C-alpha positions in Angstrom: 178.9 118.6 253.6 175.4 118.9 254.9 175.0 122.5 253.8 175.7 121.4 250.2 172.6 119.1 250.3 170.3 121.8 249.0 168.2 121.6 245.9 169.2 123.6 242.8 166.6 125.1 240.6 167.1 126.4 237.0 164.8 128.7 235.2 163.5 127.1 232.0 161.6 128.7 229.1 160.0 126.4 226.6 157.2 125.7 224.2 155.2 123.1 226.2 152.0 121.1 225.5 150.5 122.1 228.8 150.6 125.2 231.1 153.0 124.7 233.9 153.8 127.7 235.9 153.9 131.1 234.2 152.7 131.9 230.7 155.0 134.2 228.7 152.2 135.9 226.7 154.3 137.9 224.2 156.5 134.9 223.3 153.4 132.7 223.3 151.7 134.9 220.7 154.9 135.0 218.5 155.6 131.3 218.5 152.2 129.8 218.7 150.1 132.1 216.5 149.0 129.2 214.3 149.6 126.3 216.7 146.9 126.8 219.4 147.8 123.6 221.2 151.1 124.8 222.7 152.0 127.2 225.5 155.2 129.2 225.8 155.9 128.9 229.6 158.5 129.7 232.1 159.1 127.4 235.1 161.7 126.2 237.6 163.2 122.8 237.1 165.1 121.0 239.8 168.6 120.1 239.0 169.4 116.5 239.8 173.2 117.0 239.6 173.7 118.1 243.2 176.5 116.9 245.5 174.4 114.3 247.3 173.2 112.6 244.2 176.7 112.5 242.7 178.0 111.0 245.9 175.3 108.4 246.2 175.7 107.3 242.6 179.5 106.9 242.9 179.1 104.9 246.2 176.5 102.6 244.7 178.6 101.9 241.6 181.6 101.0 243.8 179.5 98.7 246.0 178.1 97.0 242.9 181.6 96.1 241.8 182.6 94.6 245.1 179.5 92.7 246.0 179.2 88.9 245.4 175.7 88.3 246.6 172.9 88.0 244.0 170.4 89.5 246.5 172.5 92.7 246.8 172.8 93.0 243.1 
């Protein structure tokens, strides 16, 4: 199970308000010719749906159902 605890990254292309990682110049010119306040960028976004997060969420939901202590809630 430990080897599945890696982070997953997805490549994202979007029209953003700020420059994040890599400017896609040709797409930037096409989409933002009149709107100079945006940048068409490409960056990697970490995926939160990894096995560890799914496991922790399910365990905490089950523990919430069985606890009686207000402090634990």
